[in-house]
N, C-alpha and C positions, 0 to 999 in steps of 0.2 A: 278340584279333581277328585275322580272315584277310582280306586284301585281294587283289584279282585286277585286273591292268591289261591292257588290250587297246589296241594302237597299232601303228605301224609298226615293231615291233621287229626285224624280219628284213631291214630295208634296210641295205645295204652303204654306210652313210653315216654320217659321224662324229656330225653333229648328231643323227640318228635314234636311234642307240644310246645317245648320251650322255643325251638327255632321258629314255629309259626308265631308264637306270641312276640319274639323279638322283631320279626319282619313286620307284623302288624303295627307294633308300637313304633318302630322307626318311621314307617310310612305316614302314621298319624302325626309324628313330629314335624312331618313336612306340610302339615296342614290338609292331608288328604282324608277323605272318608273311605274306610277300608272294610271289606268284607272278606271272610275266609269262605271260599266255595267249598261247602261241605260235602265233598266227594267220598261217600262211604263205600269204598271199593270192597266188595265181598271177599276177595283174597287177601285183604288187610284185616278187615273186622273179624274175620273168622278165627283168626288167631287169638283174639282177645275175648272170644265168647266163653261164657261160663260152662257150656257143654255143647258138644257138636253130635248130632245124629244123623247118620248117613239115610238118605231119603229112599234107597233101595231096600227090598226085603219086605217081610210081612208087616202090616200096619199095627197089628196087635203087639208084636214083639218090639217093634220101634217105640210104641208107646211106654212099654215096660221099661225098656233102656232109658228113655227120657225121665221117667218117674225116679228110676234109680240115681241117676246122675244129678238130678235136682235135689234129691234126699242127701247124697254125698256132699254136695257143695254146702248145703244148709248145716249139716252135722259136722263136718271135719275140715271145710275149707271156707269157712265165713269170711277170712281174709280176702278171697277173691271177689266175693260180692262187694266188700268195702272199697276195694281198689278200683272195680269197675264203677262204682258210684262216684268215687273221687275224680277219676279221669273223665267221665261224661259230664259231670259239673263243671270242669275246667273247659272242655271242648264247647259246652252249650253256653256257657255263662261269661267266662273270662275271654275266650275268643269269640270275635264277632262273626258267628257262623250263619250261613244262609240255611234255607231248609235243606234237608238231606237229599243227596243225589246218589243213585245206585249205579247208573250207567252214563255213558256219554250222551246218548240220546236224551235222557232225562235233563241233563245240563242244557242240550241245545234247545231243548222244547221251551225254555224259559225266556229267550231271547235276551239273555244278559247284556246289559250296556254298561260298559266301563271304559274310562280313559286309558287305563293302565291294566295290563293282565300279567301276572308274575307267575311262573312256574318254578316251585323249589322253596326251600332246599331240601335235602334228604335223598334217598336213593330212589326217586321217582321214575328214573329211566332204567331200573334194574328188571328186566323181564323175568328173571327168575322169581323175584319177590311178588311181582304183580301178575305172575302167571300168564305170561303173553304181552305183547305190546299195547299200551293203553294211550291212544291219541289225544285223550283228556290232558295227559301231563305234558303235551306239546301245544296246548291252547288251541285245540280244534273246535272252539266254540267262541261265542261273544260276537260283538260287532266287529265289522271288517277293519274299521278305522282304529280300533284300539291298538296302543303299542304293545307289543308282545315280547316279553323278557323272560329269560331263564335266569335264575339266581341260585348260584352254588348247587346246580342240579348234579346228580351223581348217578354212574352206572353201577357203583358198589363194586367193580372190578376192573380190569385192565384190557379187556376185550369185549366184542359184541358177538352174539350167536350169528353165525353166517346168514341164517334164514331171515334175520331182521335187518341186515344191513341196508337194504333199499327202504325199509320203512324209516330209519334214522334219516337217510338221505332225503327222502320226502317230506317228513314232518319237521325236521330242523329248518326247512324253509319258511316255516310260519313265523319263525322269531325275527324280529328287528335287531335284537341284541342278545348274545349268548354268553353267559359266564358258567363256569364249572366249578366243582368243589375240590376237586385234586388236579394237580399239575399233569398228571399222567393222562388225563382224559383228553387234554388238548392234542396229544398225539394220536389217540384213538379216533378223534372225530375230525381231524384236520383234513382227511380224504373225503369226508362226506358232506362238507359244506364250504362254501366260499367266504362266509362270514368270519369275522374276527372272533377268536375264542379267548376269553378272559378268565384266569383263576381269580376267585375272590374268597374272602373270609366267610366262615359260617355266619349265619345271621345273628346268633346269640352274641357275637362279638360287635355288632353294629350299635348296640345301645349300652348306656353307662349303667354303673352299679347301683345308682340311686333308683332306676327304673325296677331294678330286681328287688330292691329293698321295699319298694311300695307293694310289691307282689307277694313277697314271702311271708309266711305265717310261722311264728316260733312254736317249737315243740316242747316237750317235757325233758328233752335231753339237754336244754341250754343249761350252761353252768356246770356240766359234768365234763369229765376228761374221757375222750374216746377216740379211737381211729375209726372213721368212716370206711367202709369196704363195700363198694358197689360193683358188682361184677354181673356179666352177662353170660349165659350158658354154664356149663359145668367145666369151668376152668381151673384146673388144679394148681396151675402156676400162680394165679392171683392168690388163691387161697394159702399156698405156701409162703409166698412174700408176706402177705398181711400177717400171718401167723407169727412168723419170724419177727417181724417188726413190732408186734405186740408184745413179745417176750423181751425184745431189747429194750423197749420203752417202758414196759410194765403197765401199759395202759390197756383197757378193755376195748373189745371190737363192738362197734355197733354195725350191723351188716344188713343186706337185702335178701338173704337166703335162708335156708331151713334153720329153725333153733337148734341150739347145742352144737352147732358146727365147729365153734372155736372153744378152746380150753377156756380162755379168759374172755367172757362174752357179756357185754352190757345188755344187749337185746337184740332181737331181729325185727327189722321194720319192712315188712312186705308190702305195704298198702298205703304208704304216705302220699298225700297229695303233692302235686307239683310245686305248690307254694311251700309245703313243709321240706321238700327236697332240697331247696335252696338253703333254708334255715338250718338243716342237718349239716350241710356241707360247711357253711359259714361258721358254725360253733365246733367243728371237729379239731382235734389238735393235728391230725394226720389224715391224709386221704390215700386210699389205695384202690385202684381201679382199672378195668379194661375197656372202660366207656368213654368214648370220645367227648360227649356233652359233660360228663362228671368231670373230666379233665378241664373243660372250658370254664366250668362253675368255679372249679377249684382255682384257677387262674384269676378269675374276676374277683374272688374274695381273697386272694393273696394267701393261699394256704400252701403248707408243705405238703408234698404228694409224691406218690410213684404211680407211674402209668404202665400197665403191662400190655404189650402190642396185642391187638386183636388177632386171633388164630388165622382167619382168612382175609381180613381187610385191614392190614397195619398201615398203609401208605399215609391215611390222612392224620393219624396220630403222629407218625413220624415227621410229617410235613409241619403239623401244628407246633411241635416243640423244637424244631429247627427254627422256625420264625420267632419264637420265644426265647431262642438261646438257651433252651433247657434240655438238649437232646440226651444229656446223662440221666435224666429222670424217666427215661423209657428203658425199663428193666425187663428182659426177656425170661429170666430165670433167678431162682433164689440163690443159685451157686455163685452167680457172678453179681450179686447185689453190692453195691458200693456202700463204702463207710457213710453213715448218716451225715457227718460233718461235711463231706463233699456235695451234699444234696441241698445245702443252704442256697436260699434264693434271694438275689438282688431284685426285689420287685420294681425298683424303680427303672432299672434297665428294661425289665420285661414289659413294664407298661408303655415305655417308649417305643419298644419293637411292635407291640400289639396296636397302638395308636397308629403307627405308620401302615401297618397291615390294614387297619380300618380305613385309613385315608384313601388308599388305592381302591379300595371296594366302594367306598362312598362316591370316589370320582367316576367310577363305572356306572353306579346307579343314577347319578345327577346327569351323565351323559345320556344314559337310556331313557331316563324320564323327561329330561328337558331339551337334550340335544337334536341335532338334525338327524332325521330318519333317511337311511339310503334309499335312492330310486329304485324300487324293486322292478320297474320295468326294464332296467339295465341287465337283469338277469334272464332274459328270454333265451329262447333255444338258439338262435343265430349267434348269440354271444357266448353262450355257455355249453352248448351241446347237451344239455340236460333234458331228458325226455319228458320229464314232469313238468316242464316249463313250455310246452308246446300244446296248442288245442287242435292242430292239424286243419286249420280253416282254410289254408292255401292263400290267404290275402298277400303274403310276402311274394309268391309267385305272380298273382295279378297286378301288384302295384310296381314291380320291378320294370324300368323303363327300357332295359336292353334285353329282356327276356333271358337272364342269366340264372334263373332258378327254376328247377323242376322238382317236383314231388316224388320222392322215391319210398317204396315200400320196404320196411324192416322185415326180420324174421317173424315178427308177431303179427305182421299184416297192417300195421299203421304207417301212414306216409308222413315223411318229414322233409324239409326243404333241403336240397342241395345245391350249392352255389358253384356254378363254372367260372373258375377263377379267370380264365382266359377272356370271358365276356364282361366279367364284373368291372364297374368303373368306380366302385368303393363311394358311391353317393351316400351310403348309409340310410337309404329311404327305407329298405326292409327293417332295419333294426328300430328305427324312430316310428314305424307304422305298426309294428307287431302288437297285437292286441293283448298280449300276456301281460297282466297287471297294469295295462294302460288305462287311466282314468278318463274316460270320455262319457261318463254317465249323464244323461241329461239333467236339468235342473228340476228338482223335486217340485211338483206343482202342489199348490195349497189344496187342501181336501182330498188329496189322493195318496195311497191307492183306495180303490173301493173294491170290495170282494162280493162276489155272487156265486150261488149254486144254481146251476141251470141244466135243463134238459129240453132238447128239440121236441116240439109238440107232435111232429109227424113220427109215428112209431116206426115206419119203415126205415125212415132215415136214421132214426136212433139205433135200429138194430145193426145198420151198415157200419155205424161209427164206433170208434174205440171206447169213448166214453159218453158225453152228454150231446155229441152232435153239433158243437158250436162252430166248429170249422165249416160245415156245411152252410149254416146261416150266415157266415162271414164271406164265404166266396160267392154264394148266390147274390148278395148285395153288391160287391164289387163288379161282377159280371153284368149286373142290371145297370151299372154306371159305365158300361163299355170299357171296364178296366181289365187288368192282368192279375193273375194269382200265380205266386211261386210256392211250390211245395216239394214233397219227396215222393218219387214213385220208382218201381222197378223197371228197368229197361229190358230188352228181349233177352239179355243174358242173366237176368236176375241179380243186377248190380243196381243198388240204391243210388239215386242221383237227383239233385234238384233241377226242376224244369220251371218254365214259364209258359202260361197259356191263357187264352180267353176263351176256352172251350170248356163247357159243363162236363162233357164226356171225359176229357183230360183231368179235370178236377177231381172227378169221382176217384181216380186212381191215386190221388193224394191222400185220400181218406185211409184211416187205420194206421196203427204205429207200425214203424219199420225199426225193429231193434238192430240196427247195424249202421256203420258209419257211410254216410252218403257223400258221393262226390259232388262238388259245386261247379267243376269244369269252368268254363269261361262265361258263366252265366251273368256275372255281376256288371259286365260291359254292357249286356243286352238290357238289363235292368235299369241301367243309368240312361240309355237311349230312350227308353220306353218313358222314364220321367221327365226327361228334358223335352219330349214330344207333348208333354202335359197330360199323359195318361195316368189314371190312378193304378197304383201297384199295391197289391197285399202280399206282404212277405211273411211267409211262416216257416219257422225252422228252430233249430237249437240255439240257445242263447249265444254261443260263441260265433255262430254264423250271422246273427243279428248285429252283434257288436263289430264283426267284420265288415259287414255291409255299411254300417254307419260311418266307419273309418274310411272305406274306400270311397264313399260318396263325398265325405269331406264337407258336407253341408247339410241342412235340414230340408226336406222336401215337404210341402204341405200336402201333396198328392201321394205320399207314400205311408203305408200303414204297416207297422212292425208288429208282428204277433209271435211270441217266443212259446215254444212247447216246453212244460215242465220236464226237466231232462234228468234221468236217472243216470246217464252215462252213455258214451259211444262204444259199442261192441266192434272187435275186429272184423274187417272185411274178409280176411284170410279165413278165419273160423267159419263165418257164414258161408262163404265160397266152397269150403271143404264139406260142410254140412249138407249143402245142397247137392253136391257131387256125390256124396253118401247115399242120399235119397234117390238120385237119378240112377245110381248103379244098382241099387238094391231093387227098384221097381221097373227098371229099364224102360223109363220114360222121362222126357224133360220137364223139369219143374216150371210151371208159368205163373204161379201166384202163391205167396205165403203170407197167410193172415195169422198174426200173433195173438189177437184178441177177439176171435169169433165168439158171439155171445149166445150161441145155440144152447149152452149149458148154464148161462147165468152171467152175471156181473157183479163185481164188488166184493167185499170182505166176506168169507165163508163160502163163496161160490168160486168155481173154477172156470175160468175162460177156457177156450178151445184153441189149440193149434190147428189150423185148417190149411192143407196144402194140396193145391190143384195140380195135377199132372196133364200133359199135353194130350195123352190118350183119353182124357175125360175122367179118369178116376180121381176121386177126392179122398184124401187121408187125413183123418183126425186123431187126436190125442189130448187128454187134458193137459192144459198148459204147465200145471205145476209137475207134471211128470217128465215133460219134454226135456231132453238133455240140453239142447241149445239154449232153451228159454230159461231153464235154471242157472245155467252158467252165466247168463246175462243178469238174472235177478241176484244172484249171489255175488255179483261183482268180481267174477272170476275172469272176464275177458274184454275188460274195458281198456281204453287207451290210459296210458300213464298220466296224461294231463287232466283226466277226469277225477283222479284222486287228489289232485291239487287245484281244482276248479273255484275260481273266485265268483263264478257266475251262477252257482248252483244256489237254489233257494230264492230268498226274497231280495230282489234287485229291481231296478227300474230302468233296465237297458232299453225296454220295448214300449210301444204304447199299450199292449195288452199281453197278459200271459194266461195260457189255457192248459188244462190238464185234468187228470181225474181228481174228484174231491175224496181223497182217501179219508175214512174214518167220519164220513158224514153220518153214518148210523149212530154215532155216539154224540154229535154236536147238533144234528138236526134229524132226529129220528123220525118225525112226520113225513118230511119230504122224502127221506130214504126208503120208508115203506111204501109210499105212493108210486115212486118212480124205480122200477126194478131192472130197466134195461140201460141204466148208465147215468151218471151224474157228473157234470163238468165243474170244475172250479174255475172262475174268470176273475182274473186280477186286473182291474182297469187302473192304468198308472197315469194316464195323461188325458187332456180335454179331447185330444184327437181319438183317443181310446173310447172315450165315452161318447164321442160322436158316433162312432161306428156301432158301439153297443145299442145305443139308443135307436139306431136305425134298423136293427135286427131283432130286438127283444120282443116284438109282437110274435115272433115265430117260437119263442121259448116260454117255458114255465120256469120262473126263476124267483129266488128269494136273496135278500141281502145277507151277508154274513159278516166276518171280521177276519183280520189277519191272523190272529192267534189260532182261532179255529181251523182255518184253510191250511195252515202250515204245521198243524200238531202231528200230522201223519205224513204230510209231504216232505220231501227233502228241504232242508233249511242249510245245509252245508255239503261240501263235496262227499262222495261215498268214501268209505274207508277202505284202506289196503287190507288185504288178507294173504295169508301164506299160500293158500290154495291158487290164488291167482299166478303167482310165479312158478309153483310147482306145475300147473297145468301147461302155462306157455312154454316152458323148458321142454315139454314132451311133444309140442305141436307138430314137429316133423317125424316123430318116430312110432306113433301109435295112430291107428285108424280113428278118425275124429270123434264118431260116436262112442266107441269104446272108451276113449280118452275122457270125453265129457261125463259119461257115465260113472267114471271113477269118483267125480266130485259132485254127483246128484245124490244128496241124502236120501231122497224118496225110493232110491234103488239100492239100498245097502244090504237089506235082508233077504233071505231066500223066498219067504213067502210074499213080501213085497214086490219083489222082481217078478215072480210069476204072475201076480195080480196085474201089474203094469203091461206085461207082455200080452196079455189078454186083451187089453184096452188100447194098446200101442200100435202105431202105424207099421 
């Protein structure tokens, strides 16, 4: 088994690195190969930088400030350089870290493959520390069949910022098993997930003392009498208690603060290694701390100690000492400091208590690693009413034997199933057939997938297509076989809908991206009839509609060719409808066509496609796509269906015979082809022999080159799009503000006065 851990492994903090080490060593003791996924979050790393220079301002002045800070560190703060070196050595050599990753996209780009993924411990879910919500700490990466476990993850407080509530609700869905660090967190999260929440001990308590003995490095303080004082922040209470204890015992203080702080002082140790930190505690006569992990190491090495509760996060300390039966060792003020005689510790009882605590945590991990994983399909929308768990494919409506289900649009403009209780016969077919998390992927065929970059040879076809014109090659082949083609077009009311045809004129209407949810209507029944009659059928659509069709048909048809479009997500029909209305009212004419990716101004990275809107009176409105308010809302993930942020079908999957879409980033992975073809290049992913059959039948019309999976998906979606706060802010105002004005509020290209004026000159 191979396990990956993601946590605050890069923090230059003894507790942070020791909890990662402990989890690593515990998993290794189970016979696992373990990686610490080296997520070097800037928000964490910058806390421990030797100096920080703001990027704004005059370049020369910034250079002078940098030189001054470097000089200052080297002359008067050498200990900071030493501390950084010590921690980075531990992080990169004691921990089995991967290469560094700065962002979630960096992690996702590596196609990491693990049997087990673990998030935690530490305050990885604290949005104040991470400066926003970070899906990487909810394991939004890696292979889909990996078991995902949170271990002793923490919010750091007893509440969630309201703007992130839906984020937690969505991303907690990733986990198969959830454990938290504080008991109070169970109450905070219980309304956000149906999964069982378990409180477990800190990872540092999972391993035995002899593991730390092998890690520790002795210091020059061994054999000397001292009180070790370790405190975080400018905590006056910790200082006062330690100072009084030093006076009572007549023992000097070794501490981690500024030299000369205590009257009776052995030394100040600013930069000891994590290995030395353990030794310093082991050899101390007494420990005084406001640090949770210093308290834990004191317990492991059976030291006399006093813990001062953390000023803002005391819960975990109180909880730990309650478990150990040592609540009287939590001293809040020097004025109520108990007599030392009353602080004598029966470590036999403490060890028994901590072993019991460890036992429960080990049971959680054993179950999470080796036990049965719940059927995620049971969490579909029909059962849970969770909008993140519905793709809106309408399969439940189509498959209901008594027509008891209708699709009803919500406030945001997305349709969800509504069951007529009077008609329903409780057969359960809708629940059993729901495609959400339903494993119906075809068997992976040997030597597949095969990846190609391709462009249609006919330049006119290429210019009329969104990317490389591959769809045209495919539909022409099927029509030549007297077959039928399914795609998406606009109806007379500019509503996107799936349709089936054997007409080339109608197929041309399927060309071009439609960035809006499309109605499937009752088309699946007609598709099945055509297939049963022996006709070849080419179905092109979103991955969820491909999966829904396969489920509806419930058998493989040799005459069915399934082609999925690489999907960014499905925007709201309501937002598009309101935007069309805005255009029609502004220009006093009906919209009859809406092209999202017209190639008049170019195609690809660094070039702006054009929004091209045709009005009934013959006028054509154009605008650079990057400035268009609707298009930017789509591209920025602000108007997508909730299920798109939870989509298991995004990225690399084998749901279809073939997947097609833009070959983003081709100028980096295949520059010669990119320079040669300036009107669009498609990525083609052939998944099956049937897909290869149709590709071979059309490739004479293409200029194509073979590529590979990593190159094809380096810049294409590999995972579901990420939630963002703007999405909910925008949707909450959808009925209160004129749609173009609302969308413009969230379009970063129209934020400044000059930019706005420039866009108005170019705009429709």
